[in-house]
C-alpha positions, 0 to 999 in steps of 0.5 A: 318674267319667264312664264312658268308651267307645272313642269318648268318654263314656257318660252315662245320663239318667233321664227322668220324663215326666209328663202334667199333672194334671186341668184344668178343660177336662178335666172339661168335655170340651173340646179344649184344645190350645194354649188355657190351662186351670187345674187343677181342684180334683181336679187340684190334689189329683192334683198334690199326691199326685204331688209327695209321691211324687217329693219325694225324687227329686233332679232335675237339670232340670225342663222343663215346657210353658209352658201353665198346666195343665202348669207349675202341675203342675210347680211343685207337684212342685218346691215339695214336693221336698227338693232344690228349690233345686238343680233347674234349672227351664225353661218350654219351648214345644216341650213344648206340647200339639198345636195342634188348630186349629179344634176347640180350645175345642170339645167332643170330640164336635165333633172326632169329628164333623168326623173322621167328615165327613172320612171318617177316624178320630178318631185320624188326623184333622187339623183345619183349622189344626191341627198334624200328628202329624209336626209334633208329633214334630219338636218333641219331636225338637228338644227331646230332641236339644237337651237331649242336646247341652246335657248332652253339652257342660255336664255333668260327671255320668255320670247325670242325672235329668230331669223333664218335664211335658207333655200327652197327645197330645204324649206319645203321639206322642213315645213312638211316635217313640222306639219307632220310631227308637231301640234301645228296650226297651218291656216293655208292650203297644204298643196302649196307646199308642192312648190318652192318658196319664192325668192326672198319670201318670208314664212313666219311661225312661232313655237311654244316650247315647254322646258323641264327641270332636267334640261329637256324640252317639248314643243307644245304648239306651233302656228304659222302666221304667214306663208311664202309672203312676198308683199315686199316684192310688189314693185320688183320682178321675180323669176319663178325658181323651183330650185 
């Protein structure tokens, strides 16, 4: 039965926010952005190990970036899941990695060099033709609010589980946005958000959504329960990939 508040219903949404497994471009040290890159052989092993860890989790939805490295990771997870027939699966352009403009397809060292020439840090540099951090955050905000609205209108459940497969820079900026804009509990060192999520890692958080009779909603509470978790990679190698 759906919990009731004085203003409507209360719904808990559990999010499993995952960075795609290691890609061929990750191994070569190239900036990916909106460019497509398949999973490396090691990335396939990472995705399979992640799928085993999540095989008994009953997801209501799976949303993935439409870029191959993310959608392939999502499809490994779904194919292993014992509830796969009931998972509603969507590819979503809003979940794409940041568009890195002129540095896409170039070595990361070129990105760093261009930042130095501009007199700013690598983290704060916006290459020519690239998305700004604000634009990334607006994409996440649009996706998140649209999903909450959809659940508000369509779901009869009081608790749902949502799998999201996306990308390192996009995840980092999205999490920072949530910490800044919601009543959020984050029992981890915020300085760790200066680095990208490891490939195939899981960040698990839940939101408490309070709905209203006029079809509006608010997020009353958000808590992170795991952050950049990569326990499933215990016996699998990983490449340190910021982009």
